[in-house]
C-alpha positions as CSV (number, residue, x, y, z in Angstrom):
1,M,0.0,0.0,0.0
2,K,2.8,2.4,0.9
3,Q,4.5,1.6,-2.4
4,I,1.4,2.6,-4.3
5,V,1.2,5.9,-2.3
6,Y,4.8,6.6,-3.1
7,L,4.3,6.0,-6.8
8,L,1.2,8.2,-6.8
9,V,3.1,11.0,-5.1
10,I,6.0,10.7,-7.6
11,A,3.5,10.7,-10.6
12,L,1.7,13.8,-9.3
13,F,5.1,15.6,-8.7
14,A,6.1,14.8,-12.3
15,I,2.9,16.2,-13.6
16,S,3.3,19.3,-11.5
17,L,6.8,19.8,-12.8
18,S,5.6,19.3,-16.4
19,S,2.8,21.9,-15.9
20,C,5.2,24.4,-14.5
21,S,7.6,23.9,-17.3
22,S,4.8,24.3,-19.9
23,L,3.6,27.6,-18.3
24,S,7.2,28.9,-18.2
25,D,7.6,28.1,-21.9
26,G,4.3,29.7,-22.7
27,K,5.3,32.9,-20.8
28,K,8.5,33.1,-22.8
29,V,6.5,33.1,-26.0
30,A,4.3,35.9,-24.6
31,D,7.4,37.9,-23.6
32,D,8.7,37.6,-27.1
33,F,5.2,38.6,-28.5
34,Y,5.1,41.8,-26.3
35,A,8.8,42.6,-27.1
36,K,7.8,42.6,-30.8
37,I,4.7,44.7,-30.1
38,K,6.7,47.3,-28.2
39,S,9.3,47.5,-31.0
40,K,6.5,47.6,-33.6
41,S,8.1,44.6,-35.4
42,Y,4.7,43.2,-36.3
43,A,5.8,41.0,-39.2
44,E,8.1,39.2,-36.8
45,I,5.0,38.1,-34.8
46,V,3.8,35.9,-37.6
47,P,6.2,33.0,-36.8
48,L,4.8,32.9,-33.3
49,L,1.3,32.2,-34.6
50,S,-0.1,28.7,-34.8
51,K,-1.5,27.0,-37.9
52,E,-5.0,27.5,-36.6
53,A,-4.5,31.2,-36.0
54,L,-3.2,31.8,-39.5
55,A,-6.0,29.6,-41.0
56,N,-8.6,31.8,-39.3
57,S,-6.9,35.1,-40.2
58,P,-4.1,35.5,-42.8
59,E,-0.9,37.2,-41.7
60,N,-1.7,40.5,-43.4
61,V,-4.9,40.7,-41.2
62,W,-2.9,40.0,-38.0
63,I,-0.3,42.7,-39.0
64,T,-3.0,45.3,-39.8
65,L,-4.7,44.5,-36.5
66,F,-1.6,45.2,-34.5
67,Q,-1.0,48.4,-36.5
68,S,-4.6,49.4,-35.8
69,K,-4.4,48.7,-32.1
70,E,-1.2,50.7,-31.9
71,G,-2.9,53.6,-33.7
72,Y,-5.8,53.5,-31.3
73,W,-4.0,52.8,-27.9
74,G,-0.5,54.1,-28.7
75,T,2.8,52.5,-28.0
76,L,3.1,49.7,-25.4
77,K,4.7,50.9,-22.2
78,S,4.6,47.8,-19.9
79,Y,2.7,44.5,-19.3
80,E,2.0,42.4,-16.2
81,N,0.9,38.8,-16.1
82,T,-2.2,38.5,-14.0
83,Y,-3.2,34.9,-14.6
84,S,-1.5,31.6,-15.8
85,G,-3.3,28.3,-16.3
86,F,-4.7,25.8,-18.7
87,K,-8.0,25.6,-20.7
88,T,-9.6,22.9,-22.7
89,D,-11.3,24.0,-26.0
90,N,-12.8,21.5,-28.4
91,G,-10.7,18.8,-27.0
92,L,-7.5,20.8,-27.2
93,T,-5.4,21.7,-24.1
94,L,-4.3,25.3,-24.2
95,I,-2.1,27.5,-22.0
96,E,-4.2,30.5,-20.9
97,L,-2.4,33.7,-20.0
98,K,-3.9,37.0,-19.0
99,Y,-2.1,40.4,-19.0
100,K,-2.7,43.9,-17.9
101,V,-1.1,46.1,-20.5
102,E,-0.3,49.8,-20.1
103,N,-0.3,51.7,-23.4
104,E,0.6,55.3,-24.2
105,K,-3.1,56.1,-24.4
106,G,-4.8,53.8,-22.0
107,T,-4.9,50.3,-20.3
108,T,-6.0,47.2,-22.1
109,Y,-6.6,43.7,-20.7
110,E,-5.3,40.9,-22.9
111,L,-5.8,37.2,-23.3
112,I,-3.4,34.8,-25.0
113,Y,-4.0,31.1,-25.6
114,L,-1.1,28.9,-26.7
115,I,-1.0,25.5,-28.2
116,E,1.9,23.0,-28.5
117,Q,2.9,22.4,-32.1
118,D,6.1,20.6,-33.2
119,K,7.3,20.7,-29.5
120,E,7.0,24.5,-29.4
121,Y,4.2,26.7,-28.0
122,M,2.5,28.9,-30.6
123,I,-0.2,31.6,-30.2
124,Y,-3.6,30.0,-30.9
125,Y,-5.8,33.0,-29.9
126,Y,-5.3,36.6,-28.9
127,E,-7.8,39.1,-27.6
128,Y,-7.7,42.5,-26.0
129,N,-10.4,44.6,-24.3
130,Q,-10.5,47.8,-22.3
131,D,-13.0,46.1,-19.9
132,E,-11.3,43.4,-17.8
133,N,-14.6,41.7,-17.0
134,A,-15.4,41.3,-20.7
135,L,-12.1,39.6,-21.5
136,G,-12.6,36.0,-22.6
137,S,-16.4,36.2,-22.0
138,T,-17.1,33.9,-25.0
139,E,-15.7,30.5,-26.0
140,V,-12.6,30.6,-28.1
141,A,-14.4,28.9,-31.0
142,E,-17.4,31.2,-30.9
143,E,-15.8,34.7,-31.2
144,K,-12.3,35.9,-32.1
145,N,-10.9,39.3,-31.4
146,V,-9.0,39.2,-34.6
147,P,-11.4,39.8,-37.5
148,T,-11.9,36.6,-39.6
149,G,-13.8,35.7,-42.7
150,E,-14.2,37.4,-46.1
151,F,-14.7,40.9,-44.7
152,A,-11.8,40.9,-42.2
153,T,-9.8,43.5,-44.3
154,Q,-12.7,45.9,-44.3
155,E,-13.3,45.6,-40.6
156,I,-9.6,46.4,-39.8
157,V,-9.8,49.5,-42.0
158,C,-12.8,50.6,-40.0
159,E,-10.8,50.0,-36.8
160,Q,-8.1,52.2,-38.2
161,F,-10.7,54.9,-38.9
162,Y,-11.9,54.7,-35.3
163,G,-8.3,55.0,-34.1
164,F,-8.0,58.3,-35.9
165,I,-11.3,59.4,-34.5
166,K,-10.4,58.6,-30.9
167,N,-7.1,60.4,-31.1
168,R,-8.7,63.3,-33.0
169,E,-6.4,62.8,-35.9
170,F,-9.0,63.8,-38.5
171,N,-6.3,64.6,-41.1
172,K,-5.2,61.0,-41.1
173,I,-8.6,59.7,-42.2
174,Q,-7.6,60.6,-45.8
175,S,-5.4,57.5,-45.8
176,V,-8.4,55.1,-45.5
177,L,-10.7,56.9,-48.0
178,S,-10.9,55.8,-51.6
179,K,-10.3,58.1,-54.5
180,E,-14.0,57.8,-55.3
181,A,-14.9,59.1,-51.9
182,L,-12.5,62.0,-52.1
183,D,-13.7,62.9,-55.6
184,A,-17.3,63.0,-54.4
185,T,-16.5,65.0,-51.2
186,P,-13.4,67.2,-50.8
187,F,-11.3,66.1,-47.8
188,S,-11.8,69.5,-46.1
189,Q,-15.5,68.6,-45.9
190,W,-14.7,65.2,-44.4
191,V,-12.7,66.9,-41.6
192,T,-15.5,69.4,-41.0
193,Y,-18.0,66.5,-40.9
194,M,-16.0,64.7,-38.2
195,G,-15.5,67.8,-36.2
196,D,-19.3,68.5,-36.2
197,K,-20.0,64.9,-35.2
198,E,-17.6,65.2,-32.2
199,K,-19.4,68.4,-31.1
200,N,-22.8,66.6,-31.2
201,A,-21.8,63.2,-29.9
202,G,-18.6,63.9,-27.9
203,Q,-15.4,61.9,-27.8
204,L,-15.3,58.2,-28.8
205,K,-15.5,55.7,-26.0
206,S,-16.0,52.3,-27.7
207,F,-17.4,50.6,-30.8
208,S,-18.8,47.2,-31.6
209,K,-19.6,45.6,-35.0
210,I,-23.2,45.0,-35.8
211,S,-22.9,43.3,-39.2
212,A,-20.7,42.9,-42.3
213,E,-22.2,41.8,-45.6
214,A,-22.0,42.0,-49.3
215,V,-24.9,44.0,-50.9
216,D,-25.9,44.4,-54.5
217,Y,-26.7,48.0,-55.5
218,E,-27.5,49.5,-58.9
219,T,-24.0,50.9,-58.9
220,G,-22.4,47.5,-58.2
221,K,-21.6,45.1,-55.4
222,H,-20.5,46.7,-52.2
223,I,-19.3,45.5,-48.8
224,V,-21.3,47.2,-46.0
225,V,-20.1,47.2,-42.3
226,K,-22.2,48.6,-39.5
227,Y,-21.2,49.5,-36.0
228,K,-22.7,50.6,-32.7
229,V,-20.5,53.4,-31.3
230,E,-20.5,54.9,-27.8
231,Y,-19.5,58.5,-27.5
232,D,-19.4,60.8,-24.4
233,K,-22.8,62.4,-25.2
234,N,-24.6,59.9,-27.3
235,T,-24.9,56.4,-28.9
236,V,-24.5,56.5,-32.7
237,Y,-24.9,53.9,-35.4
238,E,-22.4,54.1,-38.2
239,L,-22.1,52.6,-41.7
240,F,-19.0,52.0,-43.9
241,M,-19.2,51.1,-47.6
242,F,-16.5,49.6,-49.7
243,R,-16.5,48.6,-53.4
244,A,-16.4,44.8,-53.7
245,D,-15.2,44.8,-57.3
246,G,-12.7,47.7,-57.0
247,D,-10.7,49.3,-54.3
248,N,-12.0,47.2,-51.4
249,T,-9.4,48.4,-48.9
250,R,-10.6,52.0,-48.8
251,I,-13.8,53.5,-47.6
252,K,-16.1,54.7,-50.4
253,Y,-18.9,56.0,-48.2
254,Y,-19.5,56.7,-44.5
255,E,-22.7,57.6,-42.7
256,Y,-23.8,57.9,-39.0
257,N,-27.3,58.2,-37.4
258,T,-28.7,58.0,-33.9
259,D,-31.4,55.7,-35.3
260,L,-30.2,52.3,-36.5
261,N,-33.4,51.8,-38.6
262,E,-32.6,54.9,-40.6
263,L,-29.0,54.0,-41.3
264,G,-28.3,53.5,-45.0
265,K,-31.6,54.7,-46.2
């Protein structure tokens, strides 16, 4: 009986050592990830991503996401690990790491899941949120922080747009507008439009996607993305339109309304 107990203790000790080693290896990957974020070496993050992460979102989407986040929150200043553990998702065992991240323009709470591939830990999932309680509130398979699917590129352009709005860098909005949009409306009027919106709605606090879809109009097929946006003074619903068969990485049309049912009419 004593021998069985001794063997059980040894087995449990070995499992504990293995778990500690795995968490340590996972944290090293996270440290490497944040070092590259801080130096803005976004392309160098791609080798840290797992096959699943790249299958859900191609590398250009990941890189644009990090650029968009930096544009919205500013340069990373410091990060602190607040939780380390394990999680099972769809039969996969993942390392779960949570961080409190101090950025130049605010604090974000971040979640990283890592999976072992070819005897190395790779990033399986990444999420950030300004609300710590909302972090990881959905199952990994249900909702990803990194835009996925056929409209991921357009969603990231919208996120860049909101980064400029939050930082009141209205002049930078020109970089995400199509030639067609600028031909229809001189850029000086875009800047005035954004300034007037800020006077009425206040400063941007947060935004969340409502929908993204392809729509056929008489003028051709377009990609339409809608958001619910919280400002200091008001809640506003906003619409972005991109050409599906032309320059689909630049905004062709933008509109906002306090009534969602009137948006796009």
